[in-house]
C-alpha positions as CSV (number, residue, x, y, z in Angstrom):
1,X,0.6,0.4,0.1
2,X,1.3,3.6,-1.1
3,X,2.1,5.8,1.9
4,X,0.1,8.6,2.7
5,X,1.4,11.8,1.8
6,X,0.5,15.2,2.7
7,X,-1.4,16.6,0.5
8,X,-1.9,20.5,-0.5
9,X,-4.4,22.4,-3.1
10,X,-2.6,24.3,-5.9
11,X,-3.2,28.1,-5.7
12,X,-1.0,29.3,-9.0
13,X,-3.5,29.0,-11.7
14,X,-1.4,31.2,-14.0
15,X,1.1,28.6,-13.9
16,X,-0.9,25.3,-14.1
17,X,-3.1,26.1,-16.6
18,X,-0.8,25.7,-19.3
19,X,0.4,22.3,-18.4
20,X,-3.3,21.7,-17.9
21,X,-3.9,23.1,-21.8
22,X,-0.7,20.6,-23.3
23,X,-2.4,17.7,-21.6
24,X,-4.5,15.2,-23.8
25,X,-7.4,14.3,-21.5
26,X,-8.1,17.7,-20.8
27,X,-8.4,18.5,-24.7
28,X,-11.7,20.3,-25.6
29,X,-12.2,22.1,-22.5
30,X,-13.0,25.6,-21.9
31,X,-11.6,28.3,-20.0
32,X,-14.4,27.4,-16.8
33,X,-13.9,23.8,-17.3
34,X,-10.1,23.9,-17.0
35,X,-10.5,25.8,-14.1
36,X,-12.6,23.6,-12.2
37,X,-10.3,20.8,-13.0
38,X,-7.9,23.0,-11.4
39,X,-10.0,23.6,-8.2
40,X,-10.1,19.4,-8.0
41,X,-5.8,19.3,-8.2
42,X,-3.9,18.7,-5.2
43,X,0.0,18.5,-4.9
44,X,2.6,15.8,-3.6
45,X,6.1,16.1,-3.3
46,X,8.6,12.9,-3.6
47,X,12.1,12.3,-3.2
48,X,13.9,10.3,-6.1
49,X,14.1,6.7,-5.6
50,X,10.7,7.2,-3.5
51,X,7.5,4.8,-5.0
52,X,4.4,7.0,-6.4
53,X,2.7,3.9,-5.7
54,X,3.3,0.3,-6.2
55,X,2.3,-2.5,-8.7
56,X,-1.0,-4.2,-6.8
57,X,-1.9,-0.7,-5.3
58,X,-5.2,0.3,-5.6
59,X,-5.6,3.6,-8.0
60,X,-6.7,6.5,-5.8
61,X,-5.6,9.7,-8.0
62,X,-4.6,10.8,-11.5
63,X,-1.3,12.1,-11.4
64,X,0.1,15.0,-13.6
65,X,4.5,15.4,-13.4
66,X,4.8,19.1,-12.4
67,X,8.4,18.9,-11.9
68,X,11.0,16.0,-12.1
69,X,10.6,12.7,-13.3
70,X,8.6,9.4,-12.9
71,X,9.7,5.7,-14.2
72,X,6.4,3.0,-14.4
73,X,8.4,-0.3,-13.9
74,X,6.6,-3.5,-13.9
75,X,7.6,-7.0,-11.8
76,X,7.7,-9.7,-14.0
77,X,8.6,-13.3,-12.9
78,X,10.9,-11.2,-10.1
79,X,12.6,-8.8,-12.8
80,X,11.5,-5.6,-12.4
81,X,11.1,-4.0,-16.1
82,X,10.9,-0.2,-17.2
83,X,7.9,0.4,-19.2
84,X,7.9,4.0,-19.9
85,X,9.0,6.9,-18.1
86,X,6.8,10.4,-17.7
87,X,8.2,14.0,-17.6
88,X,6.8,17.5,-17.0
89,X,3.9,17.6,-18.2
90,X,2.8,14.4,-18.9
91,X,-0.4,12.2,-17.4
92,X,-0.5,8.8,-16.1
93,X,-2.9,6.4,-13.5
94,X,-6.1,7.5,-15.1
95,X,-6.7,4.3,-17.2
96,X,-6.5,2.7,-13.7
97,X,-8.9,5.1,-12.0
98,X,-11.6,4.8,-14.5
99,X,-11.0,1.3,-14.5
100,X,-10.9,0.8,-10.9
101,X,-8.6,-1.6,-11.0
102,X,-5.3,-2.1,-9.4
103,X,-2.2,-0.7,-10.5
104,X,-0.6,-3.2,-12.8
105,X,3.0,-1.5,-12.9
106,X,4.7,0.5,-10.0
107,X,5.4,4.3,-10.3
108,X,8.7,5.4,-9.0
109,X,10.0,9.1,-8.5
110,X,13.4,8.6,-10.6
111,X,14.4,12.7,-9.1
112,X,13.0,14.7,-6.5
113,X,9.2,15.0,-8.3
114,X,6.3,17.3,-7.5
115,X,3.2,15.8,-8.7
116,X,-0.3,17.5,-9.5
117,X,-3.1,14.8,-8.9
118,X,-6.8,14.7,-9.4
119,X,-8.3,12.7,-6.4
120,X,-10.7,9.7,-7.9
121,X,-13.6,10.8,-5.5
122,X,-13.8,14.5,-6.7
123,X,-13.4,12.9,-10.4
124,X,-16.5,10.9,-10.2
125,X,-18.4,13.6,-7.9
126,X,-18.3,15.7,-11.3
127,X,-20.9,13.2,-12.5
128,X,-23.2,14.8,-10.2
129,X,-22.0,18.5,-10.3
130,X,-21.0,19.0,-13.9
131,X,-22.0,16.0,-16.1
132,X,-20.7,17.7,-19.1
133,X,-17.1,18.0,-18.1
134,X,-17.5,14.6,-16.4
135,X,-18.3,13.2,-20.1
136,X,-15.8,15.1,-21.6
137,X,-13.1,13.6,-19.1
138,X,-14.1,10.1,-19.6
139,X,-14.4,10.3,-23.5
140,X,-11.2,12.0,-23.7
141,X,-9.5,9.6,-21.0
142,X,-11.1,6.5,-23.3
143,X,-9.2,8.0,-26.2
144,X,-6.2,8.0,-24.4
145,X,-6.2,4.6,-23.4
146,X,-7.0,3.4,-27.1
147,X,-4.2,5.7,-28.3
148,X,-1.8,3.8,-26.0
149,X,-3.5,0.3,-26.7
150,X,-2.6,1.1,-30.2
151,X,1.2,2.0,-29.5
152,X,1.2,-1.2,-27.8
153,X,-0.1,-3.2,-30.0
154,X,2.2,-2.0,-32.8
155,X,4.8,-2.4,-30.2
156,X,4.3,-6.0,-29.8
157,X,3.5,-6.9,-33.5
158,X,6.6,-5.8,-34.1
159,X,8.3,-8.1,-31.5
160,X,6.2,-10.8,-33.0
161,X,7.3,-10.3,-36.2
162,X,11.3,-9.8,-35.3
163,X,10.6,-12.8,-33.3
164,X,9.7,-15.4,-35.8
165,X,11.2,-14.3,-39.0
166,X,9.4,-15.3,-42.1
167,X,6.4,-16.8,-40.7
168,X,4.4,-13.8,-40.6
169,X,5.3,-12.9,-44.2
């Protein structure tokens, strides 16, 4: 289970909104909707080498790297495999939050890192308080999940083809 961190709300809207504008799950949101998202954000700090969450932990937040880097690592048969690294402005954890499934990999701070987060309960509360914004976020998250799935399929096909030369020709 992830260690509970002390979370603070964000106050600097002028530095955060440009980051939100670059993230695909916030695409198509107007200024009022982005400000609603901004008000939901909390922040956490992690030191280099500290886990944000571990493989098997329940999902609790959508996370955005404000500064630093986070590496996603999956333990496969006792061997850690590095899957991807997220940098400033990258978003992660959204598919686990929506699927309400445990994290399939861990997230490790590669350097001292500040994350902005949308708590799962605040995201799902939008269903009642702002259904239009909730719907747009769900659609954008689904689109991002499809993009990542497509990229994963391309990578898997590449490895399948290179592992069995001539078989797929």
